[in-house]
N, C-alpha and C positions, 0 to 999 in steps of 0.2 A: 597305685597312684602318688605320684611324684608333685610337688608345689614346691615354689619358692616364693616366702610371703614378703611385702615389706611392712612395717611398723611405723605408724608414725611417730616420730620424734627421733627416728633411728636408733642409736648406742642411749638414746637416755631411757627409752622405753623399759619399761620393768618388765615388762611379758617376755619382750626380746631376751633380754640378761637373763634368763631363768630356764629359757629353753636348751635342749642340748642341740648341738649343729647338726645332728641326723636324729630324726624319730621314724622306727621302725616298729608297727605292731599288728601281729597277724589279724585278719579279718574275723578271724572263728573271737577276741577278746572283746569287738563290737560287735557283737550281732544288732542289735536295735540300728544301728549303721546302713545297712544292706541295702533296706529300701532307697534308703535318701543316695545311695552310691549308687543302684541301679538307675535313677531317676535324673541323676546328674550325668551318667553316661549317655544316657538316652537324651538328653537334651544335648549334650555334646556333639553326639552324630547327626541331628535334624537341625534344620534350617529353620528355625521359627525366631518371629520377629519378637525382638527382648530377648534373645538367644543368651547374651552376655552377661545382661542383669540376671537372670534367671542362676545362670552357671555361679555367678558370684556370690548370692545371695546363698545358693545349697552348700557352697564349698566354705561359707562363713558357717553354717550349722554343723557341716563337718568338722572342721577346726576347732568350734567350739567343744564336739563332743568327745573329741582327742585329746582334748584338754582335759576335762573330765576324766577322762580317763588316766592322764599322767598323773595326775592328783591323786586320783584311788588306788596308782600302784605305789609300789616301792620305790618307785624312782627319783621321786622329785627330793633330793638330797638339803637343797640350799636354795632361798631367792624366794621368786615370788607366787611359784606353783608350790611351794614347800609351805607357803605363810596359808597361801589359798587352802591347801590339805588338811591344815590344822582347822577343825571345826570352830573352835574359840576365835583364835586369830583373824580367820577369816570374814569374820565379822565386821571386826574395826578395821580393816583392809577395805570392804566394799564400802564402808563408810567413807574414808578418806578418798575412796576413788570418785565415788558419787558427788560430795561435798567439797573439794577442796575449798571452800573459801571457809568452812567452818573454821574455829579459833580451837583447834583440836591441841589439848592438853595429854598427858599419857594418863592424865588420872582419868579423864571422858573415855578415853580410847580403850582403857583398861574396862570402865565399868560398861561400855557397850559389850567387850568381848566376855562381860561375868568374871574375871578372874584380880585378882588385888594389883596394885601399881605394880612391886617389882617383879612379881610371875609373871603378870605381862610383857616388860620391859627384858627380863633375860629370855624368854618363850620366845619374844619377838625375834630379840637378836641372834638365837639359835637359828631360829626358822630360816630369817629372811637375811640373816648376815649384815645387818644394819640398825642403828635404833630407828625406835618410829619416828621421833624428830628429823633423824637426815633422810629418811624414806619418804615422810610428808615432803620434806622439800624437792628432794629430786624430783616427785612426781609433780608439783606445783611448778617446779621450773621447765620441766618437759611439755607441761601447758601452756607454759608462757611461750614458751618457745614457737611451738605450734601459733600460738594467736596471733605472736608478731609477722610471722610469716603468713597468715592472712589479712594483714593490713591493721589490725587494729591498733587502737590509739594505747600507748602504756597507762594512763589514766584511768583507762575502762577495764583493762587485763588487771592492774594492781586490783582492785576490790574482788572480780571473779575468781581471782590466783589466792584469796585472802590473807591479802598482806595492808597492812596498816597506811601505806604510805608509798607513792612512788621510790623514797629513796631506802623506804624497809626492803621492795622489791628489787632495787638496785644491788642493795647490799648481798642477800640472798643470791644474785644471779651471777653475781662478781665474784662470790666462795665459791658457786659451785661451777661456774664457765671460764674463769679467769678474766673476763672483759665484761664491760657494761651493758645491760641488752642493746641499747642503740648501735653499738663497737660490734656486738656480736651478726647483729642482724647487716650492718653495711658490711661486715667482713663475709658474710655468705652471699651476698650481693655480689660483691665483684667478683667470686666464684664461679656466678652463673654467666660470665661474661667471656 
């Protein structure tokens, strides 16, 4: 099976940046996926109502299984997959993703990971390729971009993304993207015409 997958946030998506350009895993390495793949191919050949929705969901499950296989293999060298493959770092990364609005300090994240602050910081940087603070900021800004595209007002996005004020969000956004949130959104709209 071959697939091209588009990730929300494009190049800002940490999972996209962690994946190799091409993934090839023999089915023998993923025996638990055989039943799902059989169901996916049967659905693809049939003309049932809701076919595309079922195909999309089945493929999402297979993608999750594929990502798990990549995390458990020796292949994740650096990036999000390497961080998720590390049992202690995984807890902190999942916490950041599930609650980006939280006031995450390195100390709090280290505690979630069950590590000292310095060991957590060093292992996070070695595995993910960035500091916990920079990783969190990139994640938040990617979410801000998604929410801006959906038309959410900046005042609501500010709190959802974990920033204390619109000014703080704008500073972080500009340091990450080079322009203000509204300028970024305006430039994106111009590119659509």
